[in-house]
N, C-alpha and C positions, 0 to 999 in steps of 0.2 A: 504494499500500500504506499510505499515511499514516494513513487513517482507516478501518480495517477494520470495526469495530463501534463503535457509540456508545451513549450513554444515552438514545437516542431515546424508548423507551417511558417512561422515568421522567419526562422533562421534559414530554412530552405528556400523560400520563395523570394526573399530579399536578394538572393544571389542571381536570380533570373530576371531582375526588373528591367534591364535594358537589353533584351534579347532581340532576335531577328525581327520580331513584329514591328519594332520601331524603326528598323533599318532598311526595310523593303520599300521605303517611300519612293514613289515615282519621281519626286522632286530631286532626290539624291542622284538619280541617273540622268535626269533631264538637265540638270544644272551643269553637268560635265561639258555639255555642248555649248554652253554659254560662258565657259571659262571657270567654273567653281572648282573646288578642291577635290571632288569626287573623281576616282579613276576607275577604269575598267579595261580588261583585256580578254581577248578570245581568239581562237584559231581562225574564225570566220565571222565577220559582221555584215549583216544585210539590213538595208532600209527599204521600205515600201510604203505605199499610201493606201488608204481606205476611206470609206464614206465618213468614218469617225475621225480621220486625221492620220498623221504619219506613225508608223510602227518601226521600231528598232529590234532586231533579233540577233542574239549572240550564241555561237555554236562552239562547243568542245572546249575544254579547258578554260571555262569562263571564270574570271577572277574580278571581283569588285572591291574597291578599297575606298574607305572614307574614315578619316581620323584614325582611331585605333581599332577599327572594324575591318576584318577581311571575310569575303564570302566567296566560297568556291562551288561551282556546280557545272553541269554539262550544257544547260541551255537556259537562256534568259530572254524574255520578251517584254518590250516596253510599248504600251499604248499611250503616247504622249498626251493627246488631247483628252482622252478619258481619265488620265491620271491614275492608270492602273499598271501593275506589273506582275510578272509571273516568273518563278524560278523552278526548274525541274532538273532531276537527275542527281541524286546524291548530294543534296544541298548541305554545305558545312559552313558554319559561321564561327569565327574566332573573335573574341574580344577579351583582352587580357587573359586571365586564367579560365574564362568561360568558353565552352564549346557547345554549339547546337547542331543537331544533325536531323534532317528530315528529307524524305524523298521529293517533296514538292511544296512550294508556298506561294500564296497569292497576296497582293496587297491592293486595297481599293482606297485611293487617296481621297476621294470625295466623301465617302462614308467613314474614312479613318478606321478601317477594319483590316486586320491581317489574318491569314488562315494557313495552317499547315495541314498536309493530307497524309493519309496512311499511318504515319507515326511521327512523333517528335520526341527527341532525346536531348536533354540539357544537362550539363555537368560542368563543375568546377573542382577546385581542390578539395572541397568538403562536402558538396552536395550533389545529388543526382536525381533527375526526374525523367520519367518516360511516360507517354500517353499515346492513345491512338490518334488523337487530333487536338489541335490548340488554336485558339483565337486570341487576338489582342485588339481591344478597343482604345485607340490612343487618346481620344478626347476624354474618355471616362477613366483612363488609367487602370483598366480592368483586363486581366489575363483569364481566360476561360479554357479549361482543359476537359477533355471527354474521353472515356473509354479506357478501362483497365490501367488507371493511373497508379504509379508507384513513385514515391518520393523517399529518398534516403539521405540521412546525414550521419554524423558521427555517433549520434546517441539513439536515433529512432528510425523506423521504417513506417511509411503511411501508404495504405492502399485505399482507393475509392473508385467509384464509377465516374464521377465528375468533380471538378474542383474549380472554384472561382477565387481570384486573388486581386485585391485592391492595392495597387502599387503605392498610391498616395497614403492611405491609412495603414496599410499592411494588414488589414483585416482579411481573413480567409474563411471559405465556406466549402466544406467537403460534403458530397451527397452520395448516397447509395453504397451499401456494403462497405462502410468505412471500417478500416482496421488500423489502429495505431499500436505498434509493437516496440517496446523499449529494448535496447540492446544490452543495457547493463542493469535495468531495474527489474527485469523478469516480469514486466506487467504488459497486459494486452487490453486495449479498449476496442469494443465492437459497438457500432451504432449505425443508424440510418443516416444521421446528419451530425456533423461536428462543426460548430462555428467558433472562431478564435478571434479575440479583440486584444491584440498586444498592448495597445495604449492604456487599456483599462485592466491589464492582467487578469483577463477573464475569458473563460471558455464555456460553451453551452452545447450539450449533446442531447438529442432527441431520438425517438424511434427505438424504444426498448434497448437503451444502452446497457451494455454488460461489461464490467471491469473484471478482469482476471489477474490475480497475483500469485505467482508460484514461487515459494520459498523452500529452501533446503534446511533441514534440521538434523541434528545428530543425537541419537539416543542409543545408549549402550554400544557405542562404537559403530552404529549403523546409520548410514545417511537416509533420511526420509524426505519425501516430497509432500509439502504441505500447501495445498491450494486453497485460496480464497476466491470467491465470486461475489460480486455486488451488482445486482441488477435493479432497475427502476424505470419509470417512464422518462424521467429527465435527470441529467446530471449537469451540475454547475461546478466550475472550479474558480476560486478566488486566490490568486497567487501573491498575496500581500506578504511583504517580508515580516517574519515573526508572527504572522497570523494566517498562514497558508491553510485553506480548508476547502472541503469538497462536499457539495450538497447533493443529496439524492432525494428525489421527490416522486410520490405516487407509486404504491405497491413495491415498496423497497424489500428485497429479499437478499439475505446474506447466507452463503453456504461455505463452511470451512470443515475440515476433517472432524475436529472435536466440537464444533459449535455451529448451530444454525439459528437465524433470526429473521424477523420480519416486522415491518412497521409502515406507517404511511409516509414518514419522512425520516432521513438520517443525515448526520453531519459527521465527516471525518476530520479530525483536527490533526493535521500532519505533524505539527511541532510537538504536540503532547502525546501523540500516538494512541488516540482513543476514538471510538465511534459512539455517537450519541444518537439513540433511537427515540423518536418522538411520535406521538399519536398512535395509540393502540399498539405498543410494542409487545413482542413476546420473543423469548429466546429459549432454545433447546440445547441441552447438553446431557450426554448419557441418557438416563431415564427421567430426567427432570426438566420441568418447564417453569419459567419465571415470567411474571406479568408485572406491569407498573405504569405510572404516568410517563415516566422517562426511565430509560435503561441505557447505562454506559458500559461499553466493553473496552477494557484496557489491556494493551499488549506490551510485553517487554522482551526485547531480543527475539521478535517475531513470534513469541509464544503467548498464549492466553494467560493473563495475570490476575485480573479481577472483573467480576460482573457486579455492577452496582445498580440496583433498582431503586428508584426514588418516587415516593408517592403512591398510595394505594397498592402496596407490593404484595404479591401472592406467589407462592411456590407450590408446585404439585409434583409428586414423584410416585412412579409406579415401580415397585421393587419385586413384585410377584407376578409372573405370567399366568398363573391359575386364577387367582382372585383379582381380576382386572378392575373391579369396582373399589378395591381397598387401596386408596390412593393417599399416601402420606402428604400432609399439607402444613404450610407455614403462612402466617399473615402478619403484616406489620406495615409501619410507616415506611420503612426502608429494609432492604435485604441486600447483604453482601455475600458473594460467593468467592473465596480466595483459592487460587490454585498454586500448586507447588509441584514442579517436574511434570507438568501437563496433567496432573490429577487434582481432584478436589481436596483441599486441605481443611477448610472450615466453611460453614455457612452461618451467617450472623443476621439476626432479625432485631430491628431497633424500633421502639415506640409502639405501644399498644399491640404487643405481640401475642400471637395465639399459635398453638401447634396441635396437630391431630396425627397420632401415630397408631398404626395398626400392628399388633403383635401376632407372632406365629410360633407354633411348636411342631413337633413331628407329626401331629395329626391334622395340622392345618391351622385355621384362625384361632387366635388366642386372646381375643378382646381388643378394646380400643382405649387409648389414653388421650385425653384431651386437656390441654393446659392453657393458662393465660398468665403473662407476666409483662414487665417492662421491656425486657430484652431476652433473646434466646441465642445461645451459642451451641452449634453442633459440630463436634470434632470427628474427623474421618480417619480411618485406618484402612488401607488397601481398598480405597474407594467405597467404603461402607461405614455408616454412622457407628462411632465407637462410644462417645459420651455426649449426653444432651444436658446443658446447663441452663437453668431458668434464673433470671436475674431480676430481683425487685418485685414485690407484691405478687408472689406466685400463688395461683389458684389452679387446682387440678381436680380431675374426676376421672374415674376408671369404669368402664363398662365390661364386665366379664363376658365371655363368649355365650355362656348359657342363658344370658338375659337380653341378648341382642334380638329383640322381638320385632323391631321395626326394620324397614328398608335401610340398607347400609347408608345410602345417601342422605338419610335424614340426620346423621351425625356429622356431616361435612360442616366445615367452617363457613361462616358468612362469606359471600362474594366468591364462592369456589369457581375456579376456571380451569378449563381443559381444552386444548386445541390440537387436532389431528393433522392440520394442514402444514406440516413441516416442509420447508423449502427443499427442493430436489436439485441435484447437480444438473447444470444446463450443458448440453453438448453443442458446441458452436464450431462449425466448419464452413468458412466462407472461401470458396475457391476462386482465386484471382490468378490468371494466367502469367502474371508477373512473378508470382511466388515461386 
C-alpha cells in the first residue's frame, strides 16, 4: 500500500510535449522556399499544380531539418495552399534525446491537427510510449492517443485503450482497461478511467477501480506472499507532503490473506500506515467479525498489528462448526484486537462492556456465561481464549445447559450482528497486446 498512485502520467508525458505533431506544420516546409531556416533534402523532388494549388513531393531519403529537429522518411508531400502535409515510410523524428517513430503522419495547418497512423512510438532517456494512433491539437495543446497504449518510465508502466494529455496543464486522462503497475512498489491499479491533476497533487479513478498490493513476508525461514486487494466505485489520491492519503468511496472491499473488510467509505493514511473504514464497516479475521461506527486497521512492517473499532462496537465469533448458533459475543464503546506474530494476542473492550460466552464439554453444550463490566480483556494462547478478565462493576450470570429452555438467540447480547457477505478475492486479467 506504500505507492498506490503515482505521478506516472506527468513524468512520462512531459517528455513528449514537443513531438512530431508540432513539427509537421506546412509552414515549416513552405517557408524554406521563401528563405527561412527550414531545410529539406531528398533523392528526388517534384513540383506540380492542382486545382487547390501547388504541390511539392519529396522521394527517398527525405530529411527535414529545423532548429534542433530532424525528421527522416521515405516520402513527403506538401499541399501549399491547403496548408497540409503528409509524411510516409518509416517516419523518424529526432529532437535532443527524444525519438519518435511512426509509419505515416499527416498535418492539417488550418485545423491545427496532426495525426499518426498504424502506430506511434516515442522514447527518450527515461520514458517510452507506444500506441496504435496519435493526434495532436496544437491550439488546445492536447495530445490524444488511442489503441493499446503503453507508457513506461523508471518506476511505473501504464496500459490503457486511450489517453489524453494537456501539455499546458499537464493533466492526463486514461480511459479503458487502465492498468498502472509499479516496478518497485509491487502495486497494481486497475480501473476504467484514471484522471491525474499534477498541479493539485490529485488523482481520480472510476469504473470499479481495484488496487492490488503484493508483499513478501518471512515466517519460520519461509518466504510468504501476502496480497492485499482494495476495490470500490471511486478512488481518490491526495499526495500532500506529510498528509498523503487515498480515499475509497462506494462499496469498499478489502481482501488480505489474514483479514477481510468492507464499508461504504475508507481512507488509507500512507504516512501513518493505517486504513480507516467509515459508514457500516465490518471486518473479518479467523472466525471473528467486528462491527462499529468506525474501524481502523493498523499495519507494521507490512503485517497486521491492530484492529480498533470505535463507537457501537460489536464482536461475534463462531468457534464451533456443529453448534452454529452458539456465537460468542462482545459489546462495548470500543474494541481493540492486538496481533503478535500474525496471530491474535488480546481482545480488549472498553466502556459499557458486555460479553456472552458459550461453554462446551465432551458431550456438547455446557451452558452460557453472560457478564457486564466497564472493560473486558481476553488473552489468547495458540489463537484460543486463555483468560478473560472483567474490570470494574462486574455483573455476571450463568445459564446451565439443562435450563436453556428458550431459543438460543434469546440469550444474545443487544445489537447482535452477523454478516456472511465476506469479500472474495478478485481475479483480474486485462490482456493488452503490449504486455
